[in-house]
C-alpha positions in Angstrom: -37.2 -31.5 -39.3 -33.8 -31.8 -40.4 -32.9 -33.6 -37.4 -35.6 -36.2 -37.9 -34.6 -36.9 -41.4 -31.1 -37.1 -40.1 -32.3 -39.7 -37.5 -34.2 -41.6 -40.1 -31.1 -41.7 -42.4 -29.1 -42.9 -39.4 -31.5 -45.6 -38.6 -31.7 -46.7 -42.3 -27.9 -46.6 -42.3 -27.7 -48.7 -39.2 -30.3 -51.2 -40.7 -28.3 -51.4 -43.9 -25.3 -52.3 -41.6 -27.1 -55.0 -39.9 -28.7 -56.2 -43.1 -25.4 -56.2 -44.9 -23.9 -57.9 -41.8 -26.8 -60.4 -41.2 -29.0 -62.4 -43.4 -32.5 -61.7 -44.9 -33.9 -64.4 -42.7 -33.2 -62.4 -39.5 -35.2 -59.5 -40.7 -38.3 -61.8 -41.4 -37.9 -63.4 -38.0 -38.0 -60.0 -36.4 -41.1 -59.2 -38.3 -42.9 -62.3 -37.4 -42.0 -61.8 -33.7 -43.5 -58.4 -34.0 -46.8 -60.0 -35.1 -46.8 -62.6 -32.5 -46.4 -59.8 -29.8 -49.0 -57.5 -31.5 -51.6 -60.6 -31.5 -50.9 -61.3 -27.8 -51.3 -57.7 -26.8 -54.9 -57.9 -27.8 -55.8 -60.7 -25.4 -55.2 -59.7 -21.8 -53.7 -62.5 -19.5 -56.9 -62.5 -17.4 -59.1 -63.5 -20.5 -56.8 -66.3 -21.5 -56.8 -67.5 -17.8 -60.6 -67.2 -17.4 -61.1 -69.2 -20.6 -59.4 -72.1 -18.9 -61.4 -72.0 -15.8 -63.9 -74.7 -14.8 -67.8 -74.2 -15.0 -68.1 -74.2 -11.1 -65.6 -71.4 -10.9 -67.5 -69.5 -13.8 -70.7 -70.1 -11.7 -69.0 -68.7 -8.7 -67.8 -65.7 -10.7 -71.3 -65.1 -11.8 -72.8 -65.4 -8.4 -70.2 -62.9 -7.2 -70.9 -60.5 -10.0 -74.6 -61.0 -9.5 -74.3 -60.1 -5.9 -72.1 -57.0 -6.8 -74.7 -56.1 -9.3 -77.6 -56.5 -6.8 -75.6 -54.5 -4.1 -75.0 -51.8 -6.7 -78.6 -51.7 -7.7 -79.6 -51.7 -4.1 -77.1 -48.8 -3.5 -78.5 -46.9 -6.7 -82.1 -47.3 -5.1 -81.1 -46.1 -1.8 -79.5 -43.1 -3.4 -82.3 -42.5 -5.6 -84.7 -42.6 -2.6 -82.5 -40.2 -0.9 -82.4 -37.8 -3.8 -86.2 -38.0 -3.9 -86.3 -37.2 0.0 -83.9 -34.3 -0.6 -85.9 -32.9 -3.5 -89.1 -33.4 -1.4 -87.5 -31.5 1.4 -86.1 -28.8 -0.9 -89.6 -28.3 -2.7 -91.2 -28.1 0.9 -88.6 -25.5 1.8 -89.2 -23.5 -1.3 -93.0 -23.7 -0.8 -92.7 -22.8 2.8 -90.6 -19.9 1.8 -93.0 -19.0 -0.9 -96.0 -19.1 1.6 -94.0 -17.0 4.0 -93.4 -14.4 1.4 -96.9 -14.5 0.2 -98.1 -14.1 3.9 -95.7 -11.2 4.4 -96.8 -9.5 1.1 -100.4 -9.9 2.2 -99.9 -8.3 5.5 -98.0 -5.5 3.9 -100.9 -5.1 1.4 -103.4 -5.1 4.4 -101.3 -2.4 6.2 -101.0 -0.4 3.0 -104.8 -0.8 2.3 -105.7 0.3 5.9 -103.2 3.4 5.5 -104.6 4.1 2.1 -108.3 3.9 3.5 -107.4 6.3 6.4 -105.7 8.7 4.2 -108.8 8.6 1.8 -110.9 9.2 4.8 -108.7 12.1 5.8 -108.9 13.5 2.3 -112.7 13.4 2.2 -112.8 15.0 5.7 -110.3 17.8 4.5 -112.1 18.2 1.2 -115.3 18.6 3.0 -113.7 21.1 5.4 -112.3 23.0 2.4 -115.5 23.1 0.6 -117.2 24.5 4.0 -114.6 27.0 4.2 -114.9 28.2 0.8 -118.7 28.4 1.2 -118.3 30.4 4.1 -115.7 32.7 2.6 -118.2 33.2 -0.4 -121.0 33.9 2.1 -119.0 36.3 4.0 -117.9 38.2 0.8 -121.5 38.3 -0.3 -122.5 39.7 2.9 -119.5 42.2 2.9 -120.5 43.2 -0.6 -124.1 43.8 0.5 -123.1 45.6 3.6 -120.7 47.8 1.6 -123.4 48.5 -1.0 -125.8 49.4 1.8 -123.4 51.6 3.6 -122.2 53.2 0.3 -125.8 53.8 -0.5 -126.6 55.1 2.9 -123.6 57.4 2.7 -124.6 58.6 -0.7 -128.2 59.2 0.6 -126.8 61.2 3.6 -124.3 63.0 1.3 -127.2 63.9 -0.9 -129.3 65.2 2.0 -126.3 67.1 3.3 -125.7 68.6 0.0 -129.2 69.6 -0.2 -129.3 70.9 3.2 -126.1 72.9 2.3 -127.6 74.1 -0.8 -130.8 75.2 0.9 -128.8 77.0 3.6 -126.7 78.8 0.9 -130.0 79.8 -0.9 -131.3 81.0 2.5 -128.2 82.8 3.2 -128.4 84.6 -0.1 -131.9 85.4 0.3 -131.3 86.9 3.6 -128.4 88.9 2.3 -130.6 90.5 -0.2 -133.3 91.3 2.3 -130.9 92.5 5.0 -127.7 94.1 4.1 -126.6 94.4 7.5 -126.2 90.6 7.8 -123.5 90.8 5.3 -121.3 93.2 7.2 -121.7 91.2 10.4 -120.4 88.1 8.6 -117.2 89.8 7.5 
């Protein structure tokens, strides 16, 4: 910042030397020249030269510009048609891809449905077989329980009969001992 102020001071000091060396009119001349140059900078040389053209030349320029405009519009129209075609092709591609995906998913669903149906049939078959096995097991247990009870009852009856016979034989033996003392000695 010090440098800028120094440059400003220097310029002002140079201006003072010029103004002191020259007249005040030179300063006003410079100011008016700046205004003239600034006014001219707003208008380009093309505009000033076109303003001086004849009506025939203007009509030619208008026709040229009209042709350029129509070419640009035609070009835009062609590009819009191309964009529409591209978007249509893209939409068709997306639709085709979606249809292919849907078809693949449907096939997958059919395969899984068939597999599920097969598994359900197998489960039903195995469930039926399991129920049949459980029924046979229950029936076999009942038959075994009945057979065991029957055999136990038969054995109990046989045991009771044998115990009765043993008891009868013991009582016969005791009565025979009482009646015949010689039997006792023979036993020993």
